[in-house]
Structures are given as C-alpha cells and as structure tokens.
N, CA and C atoms as an extended XYZ file, in Angstrom:
294
Properties=species:S:1:pos:R:3:atomname:S:1:resname:S:1:resid:I:1 pbc="F F F"
N       -42.365       44.433       26.011 N   MET     1
C       -41.907       43.322       24.898 CA  MET     1
C       -43.295       42.961       24.750 C   MET     1
N       -44.399       42.142       23.769 N   LYS     2
C       -45.479       41.218       23.360 CA  LYS     2
C       -45.738       41.632       22.430 C   LYS     2
N       -46.673       39.975       22.234 N   LEU     3
C       -46.969       39.838       21.241 CA  LEU     3
C       -48.280       40.890       21.146 C   LEU     3
N       -48.926       41.204       20.150 N   VAL     4
C       -50.147       42.282       20.407 CA  VAL     4
C       -51.000       42.209       18.416 C   VAL     4
N       -52.194       42.535       18.183 N   ARG     5
C       -52.865       42.124       17.392 CA  ARG     5
C       -52.262       42.866       15.535 C   ARG     5
N       -52.615       42.516       14.823 N   ASP     6
C       -52.293       43.514       13.248 CA  ASP     6
C       -51.776       44.392       13.176 C   ASP     6
N       -53.373       45.003       13.510 N   ARG     7
C       -53.209       46.472       13.337 CA  ARG     7
C       -52.908       47.747       14.064 C   ARG     7
N       -51.790       46.993       15.775 N   ILE     8
C       -51.518       47.748       16.926 CA  ILE     8
C       -51.022       48.933       15.857 C   ILE     8
N       -49.596       48.860       15.151 N   PRO     9
C       -49.040       50.205       15.397 CA  PRO     9
C       -49.065       51.151       14.407 C   PRO     9
N       -50.373       50.482       14.053 N   GLN    10
C       -50.496       51.476       13.130 CA  GLN    10
C       -52.101       52.067       13.683 C   GLN    10
N       -52.967       51.955       15.142 N   ILE    11
C       -52.990       52.511       15.617 CA  ILE    11
C       -53.135       53.586       16.717 C   ILE    11
N       -51.064       52.798       16.920 N   ILE    12
C       -50.989       53.794       17.322 CA  ILE    12
C       -50.069       54.982       16.425 C   ILE    12
N       -49.860       54.771       15.401 N   ILE    13
C       -49.344       56.080       14.381 CA  ILE    13
C       -50.405       57.059       14.505 C   ILE    13
N       -51.551       56.658       13.798 N   GLU    14
C       -52.488       57.292       13.806 CA  GLU    14
C       -53.573       57.975       15.078 C   GLU    14
N       -52.629       57.538       16.383 N   ASP    15
C       -52.281       58.407       17.834 CA  ASP    15
C       -51.088       59.347       17.431 C   ASP    15
N       -50.858       59.231       16.980 N   GLY    16
C       -49.796       60.751       16.978 CA  GLY    16
C       -48.338       59.785       17.343 C   GLY    16
N       -47.887       58.375       17.351 N   ARG    17
C       -46.788       58.106       18.451 CA  ARG    17
C       -46.217       57.249       17.446 C   ARG    17
N       -45.194       56.096       17.951 N   THR    18
C       -44.052       55.967       17.424 CA  THR    18
C       -43.544       54.698       17.522 C   THR    18
N       -44.553       53.826       16.660 N   PRO    19
C       -44.144       52.213       18.208 CA  PRO    19
C       -42.617       51.308       17.380 C   PRO    19
N       -42.117       51.320       18.340 N   ILE    20
C       -41.037       50.267       18.192 CA  ILE    20
C       -41.601       48.349       18.306 C   ILE    20
N       -40.943       48.144       16.830 N   TYR    21
C       -41.017       46.761       16.884 CA  TYR    21
C       -40.899       46.018       16.096 C   TYR    21
N       -40.618       44.739       15.713 N   HIS    22
C       -40.404       43.632       14.760 CA  HIS    22
C       -40.948       42.739       14.644 C   HIS    22
N       -41.436       42.391       13.909 N   ILE    23
C       -41.363       41.035       12.514 CA  ILE    23
C       -40.971       39.631       13.809 C   ILE    23
N       -40.981       39.279       13.916 N   ALA    24
C       -41.214       38.394       14.884 CA  ALA    24
C       -40.256       36.809       13.858 C   ALA    24
N       -40.109       36.086       14.321 N   GLU    25
C       -39.432       34.518       13.813 CA  GLU    25
C       -40.363       33.289       13.973 C   GLU    25
N       -39.918       32.276       13.115 N   PRO    26
C       -41.216       31.587       13.747 CA  PRO    26
C       -40.879       30.759       15.057 C   PRO    26
N       -40.134       30.534       14.738 N   GLU    27
C       -39.974       30.064       16.856 CA  GLU    27
C       -39.936       31.051       18.166 C   GLU    27
N       -39.869       32.339       17.464 N   GLU    28
C       -40.382       33.811       18.286 CA  GLU    28
C       -42.138       33.720       18.483 C   GLU    28
N       -42.085       33.376       16.845 N   TYR    29
C       -43.337       33.242       16.677 CA  TYR    29
C       -44.730       32.762       17.916 C   TYR    29
N       -44.196       31.451       18.026 N   LYS    30
C       -44.953       30.845       18.146 CA  LYS    30
C       -44.946       30.473       20.541 C   LYS    30
N       -43.457       31.446       20.377 N   ARG    31
C       -43.074       30.801       21.592 CA  ARG    31
C       -44.805       32.814       22.413 C   ARG    31
N       -44.492       33.019       21.553 N   GLU    32
C       -45.034       34.626       21.959 CA  GLU    32
C       -46.558       34.161       21.834 C   GLU    32
N       -46.940       33.231       21.554 N   LEU    33
C       -48.259       33.448       20.930 CA  LEU    33
C       -48.562       32.137       22.389 C   LEU    33
N       -47.735       31.453       22.511 N   PHE    34
C       -47.668       30.274       23.526 CA  PHE    34
C       -48.154       32.124       24.978 C   PHE    34
N       -47.372       32.092       24.820 N   ARG    35
C       -47.051       33.567       25.905 CA  ARG    35
C       -48.874       33.812       26.478 C   ARG    35
N       -49.011       34.070       25.425 N   LYS    36
C       -50.586       35.486       24.559 CA  LYS    36
C       -51.568       34.792       24.935 C   LYS    36
N       -51.924       33.545       25.392 N   VAL    37
C       -52.645       32.529       25.187 CA  VAL    37
C       -52.963       32.396       27.270 C   VAL    37
N       -51.707       32.308       27.534 N   ILE    38
C       -51.699       32.099       29.034 CA  ILE    38
C       -52.428       33.317       29.570 C   ILE    38
N       -51.911       34.527       29.111 N   GLU    39
C       -52.332       35.968       29.195 CA  GLU    39
C       -53.680       36.315       28.744 C   GLU    39
N       -54.112       35.646       28.397 N   GLU    40
C       -55.511       35.770       27.714 CA  GLU    40
C       -56.337       34.777       27.777 C   GLU    40
N       -55.771       33.279       29.282 N   LEU    41
C       -57.018       32.613       29.598 CA  LEU    41
C       -56.668       33.340       31.221 C   LEU    41
N       -55.427       34.358       31.248 N   GLU    42
C       -55.852       34.495       32.954 CA  GLU    42
C       -56.787       36.031       33.085 C   GLU    42
N       -56.791       36.266       31.376 N   GLU    43
C       -57.828       38.038       31.926 CA  GLU    43
C       -59.659       37.512       31.908 C   GLU    43
N       -59.367       36.120       31.551 N   PHE    44
C       -60.633       35.511       30.569 CA  PHE    44
C       -60.887       34.594       32.239 C   PHE    44
N       -60.327       34.491       33.533 N   ARG    45
C       -60.291       34.075       34.243 CA  ARG    45
C       -61.164       35.560       35.570 C   ARG    45
N       -60.054       35.886       35.150 N   GLU    46
C       -60.635       37.852       36.348 CA  GLU    46
C       -62.078       37.895       35.507 C   GLU    46
N       -62.397       37.534       33.882 N   ASP    47
C       -63.326       38.667       34.025 CA  ASP    47
C       -64.105       37.578       32.355 C   ASP    47
N       -64.972       36.978       32.878 N   PRO    48
C       -65.499       36.089       32.021 CA  PRO    48
C       -66.912       36.382       30.866 C   PRO    48
N       -66.507       36.773       30.214 N   CYS    49
C       -66.870       37.857       29.138 CA  CYS    49
C       -67.135       38.130       28.040 C   CYS    49
N       -67.640       38.348       27.530 N   LEU    50
C       -67.766       37.597       26.014 CA  LEU    50
C       -66.428       38.049       24.544 C   LEU    50
N       -66.153       38.809       25.336 N   GLU    51
C       -65.000       40.374       24.862 CA  GLU    51
C       -63.748       39.120       25.046 C   GLU    51
N       -63.708       38.522       25.856 N   GLU    52
C       -62.420       38.161       27.004 CA  GLU    52
C       -62.360       36.973       25.382 C   GLU    52
N       -63.428       36.035       25.923 N   ALA    53
C       -63.471       34.418       25.429 CA  ALA    53
C       -62.865       34.651       24.094 C   ALA    53
N       -63.181       35.839       23.437 N   ALA    54
C       -62.925       35.986       21.669 CA  ALA    54
C       -61.710       36.187       21.576 C   ALA    54
N       -60.605       36.907       22.711 N   ASP    55
C       -59.241       36.755       22.556 CA  ASP    55
C       -59.274       35.411       22.988 C   ASP    55
N       -59.312       35.121       23.898 N   LEU    56
C       -59.334       33.823       23.588 CA  LEU    56
C       -59.252       32.282       22.660 C   LEU    56
N       -59.914       32.938       22.047 N   PHE    57
C       -60.517       31.942       21.063 CA  PHE    57
C       -59.360       32.531       19.515 C   PHE    57
N       -59.020       33.436       19.627 N   GLU    58
C       -57.885       34.248       18.624 CA  GLU    58
C       -56.899       33.845       18.773 C   GLU    58
N       -56.079       34.269       20.041 N   VAL    59
C       -54.891       33.949       19.317 CA  VAL    59
C       -54.654       31.857       20.124 C   VAL    59
N       -56.071       31.005       21.159 N   ALA    60
C       -55.603       30.029       20.394 CA  ALA    60
C       -55.589       29.219       19.275 C   ALA    60
N       -56.567       29.760       18.479 N   HIS    61
C       -56.881       29.383       17.299 CA  HIS    61
C       -55.770       29.782       16.400 C   HIS    61
N       -54.797       31.190       17.069 N   THR    62
C       -53.434       31.165       15.416 CA  THR    62
C       -52.488       30.641       16.390 C   THR    62
N       -52.555       29.952       17.457 N   LEU    63
C       -51.611       29.041       18.051 CA  LEU    63
C       -51.705       27.537       16.504 C   LEU    63
N       -52.519       27.341       17.507 N   VAL    64
C       -53.082       25.469       16.616 CA  VAL    64
C       -52.812       25.976       15.400 C   VAL    64
N       -52.878       27.182       14.706 N   GLU    65
C       -52.670       26.722       12.744 CA  GLU    65
C       -50.811       27.633       13.226 C   GLU    65
N       -50.200       28.008       14.022 N   ALA    66
C       -48.631       28.076       13.664 CA  ALA    66
C       -48.333       26.770       13.769 C   ALA    66
N       -48.601       25.860       14.309 N   HIS    67
C       -48.393       25.119       14.716 CA  HIS    67
C       -48.773       23.582       13.440 C   HIS    67
N       -48.705       24.413       12.073 N   GLY    68
C       -49.643       23.335       11.381 CA  GLY    68
C       -50.874       22.678       11.040 C   GLY    68
N       -51.431       22.887       11.789 N   LEU    69
C       -52.715       22.012       12.787 CA  LEU    69
C       -53.522       22.753       11.594 C   LEU    69
N       -54.624       23.150       11.744 N   SER    70
C       -55.687       22.742       10.826 CA  SER    70
C       -57.305       22.929       11.767 C   SER    70
N       -57.792       23.565       12.062 N   PHE    71
C       -58.454       23.522       12.815 CA  PHE    71
C       -59.779       23.140       12.562 C   PHE    71
N       -60.406       23.386       11.626 N   ALA    72
C       -61.603       22.775       11.257 CA  ALA    72
C       -60.881       20.256       11.526 C   ALA    72
N       -59.427       19.915       11.559 N   GLU    73
C       -59.193       19.135       11.886 CA  GLU    73
C       -59.681       18.677       13.435 C   GLU    73
N       -59.105       19.705       13.754 N   ILE    74
C       -59.397       19.882       15.005 CA  ILE    74
C       -60.521       19.627       16.046 C   ILE    74
N       -61.447       20.551       15.649 N   VAL    75
C       -62.707       20.466       15.990 CA  VAL    75
C       -63.724       18.941       15.473 C   VAL    75
N       -63.055       18.239       14.765 N   ASP    76
C       -62.903       16.773       13.977 CA  ASP    76
C       -62.624       15.938       14.561 C   ASP    76
N       -61.263       16.423       15.391 N   THR    77
C       -60.894       14.667       16.487 CA  THR    77
C       -61.454       15.504       17.734 C   THR    77
N       -62.191       16.569       18.345 N   GLY    78
C       -62.869       17.209       19.850 CA  GLY    78
C       -63.699       15.986       20.009 C   GLY    78
N       -65.180       16.444       18.169 N   MET    79
C       -66.109       15.825       18.342 CA  MET    79
C       -65.947       14.110       18.462 C   MET    79
N       -65.127       13.642       17.798 N   ARG    80
C       -64.642       12.299       17.944 CA  ARG    80
C       -64.443       11.623       19.370 C   ARG    80
N       -63.233       12.017       19.441 N   LYS    81
C       -63.153       12.043       21.107 CA  LYS    81
C       -64.242       12.359       21.839 C   LYS    81
N       -64.482       13.705       22.202 N   SER    82
C       -66.061       13.158       22.875 CA  SER    82
C       -66.843       12.256       22.533 C   SER    82
N       -67.565       11.710       21.559 N   GLN    83
C       -68.377       10.227       21.448 CA  GLN    83
C       -67.667        9.592       22.356 C   GLN    83
N       -66.580        9.132       22.330 N   LEU    84
C       -65.630        7.567       22.593 CA  LEU    84
C       -65.154        7.740       24.016 C   LEU    84
N       -64.873        9.433       24.628 N   VAL    85
C       -64.980        9.181       26.463 CA  VAL    85
C       -65.303       10.641       27.196 C   VAL    85
N       -65.980       11.590       25.831 N   GLY    86
C       -67.704       12.088       26.716 CA  GLY    86
C       -66.797       13.911       26.982 C   GLY    86
N       -67.160       14.966       26.573 N   GLY    87
C       -67.534       15.988       27.135 CA  GLY    87
C       -66.655       16.556       28.729 C   GLY    87
N       -67.005       17.800       28.671 N   PHE    88
C       -66.395       18.159       29.651 CA  PHE    88
C       -67.391       18.973       30.618 C   PHE    88
N       -69.438       18.651       30.605 N   ASN    89
C       -70.131       19.681       30.633 CA  ASN    89
C       -70.268       18.968       31.986 C   ASN    89
N       -70.783       17.258       32.836 N   ARG    90
C       -70.763       17.095       33.918 CA  ARG    90
C       -69.925       17.689       34.884 C   ARG    90
N       -68.968       18.143       34.432 N   GLY    91
C       -67.781       18.677       35.868 CA  GLY    91
C       -67.689       17.788       37.188 C   GLY    91
N       -67.461       16.465       36.110 N   ILE    92
C       -67.009       15.265       36.945 CA  ILE    92
C       -65.539       15.484       37.611 C   ILE    92
N       -64.907       14.789       38.982 N   ILE    93
C       -63.656       15.141       39.033 CA  ILE    93
C       -63.524       13.794       39.895 C   ILE    93
N       -62.524       13.866       39.339 N   LEU    94
C       -61.198       12.230       39.881 CA  LEU    94
C       -60.626       13.001       41.127 C   LEU    94
N       -61.491       11.706       42.018 N   ASP    95
C       -60.215       12.239       42.957 CA  ASP    95
C       -59.448       11.672       43.011 C   ASP    95
N       -59.553        9.430       42.930 N   ASN    96
C       -58.906        8.766       42.565 CA  ASN    96
C       -58.933        7.388       42.248 C   ASN    96
N       -57.854        7.109       42.108 N   VAL    97
C       -58.187        5.493       41.533 CA  VAL    97
C       -58.169        4.422       42.630 C   VAL    97
N       -58.759        3.509       43.397 N   GLU    98
C       -58.256        2.061       43.320 CA  GLU    98
C       -58.364        0.908       43.054 C   GLU    98
C-alpha cells in the first residue's frame, strides 16, 4: 500500500489490470504524504535529476497544502527568512558554538 499519483488507477485499468485502491481519509492522507516525501527524497538522493526533483517538489507542495498552508505564503515567508538569516547557498557547517 502506498500513495500514488491520481491517474495511476486509470493507467492500470488501461493496461488491462484491476487496481485495488481506496481514497484516504484526511489523517491517513497526511500520514502517507509524509511517507511519500521521504520516498521521493531518497529517490532524489540516489539520482539527483530533474524528474526526481519534480516528483519531490510535487509531493512537498501537496503536503503543505494538505495542512492548509498556501504555497505562495510559504515562498514569501522563506524569502523574508532568507533576508533575515540567509539561505543555505554557501554550505556553512556550524561545528560548535563556544
């Protein structure tokens, strides 16, 4: 059992097979989205290509919306936070604070 893209059952039917599936209740849906993010992140780690990045982005976008957050507001918040404390572009690793 795993969360799949919306058209997968139809694609299976068109292939002459019978999909057994159900529509997740809200809590199951959110739980499975978290699992899917981890799955897609691992796939991107193994093969950091455009297609895997798109899959990761799609499921992350869906996850935040499932929690009632606006992607546009997330982008705005991220930009403000980046202006205040910076981004992650320079690769700074904090080893310790004395």
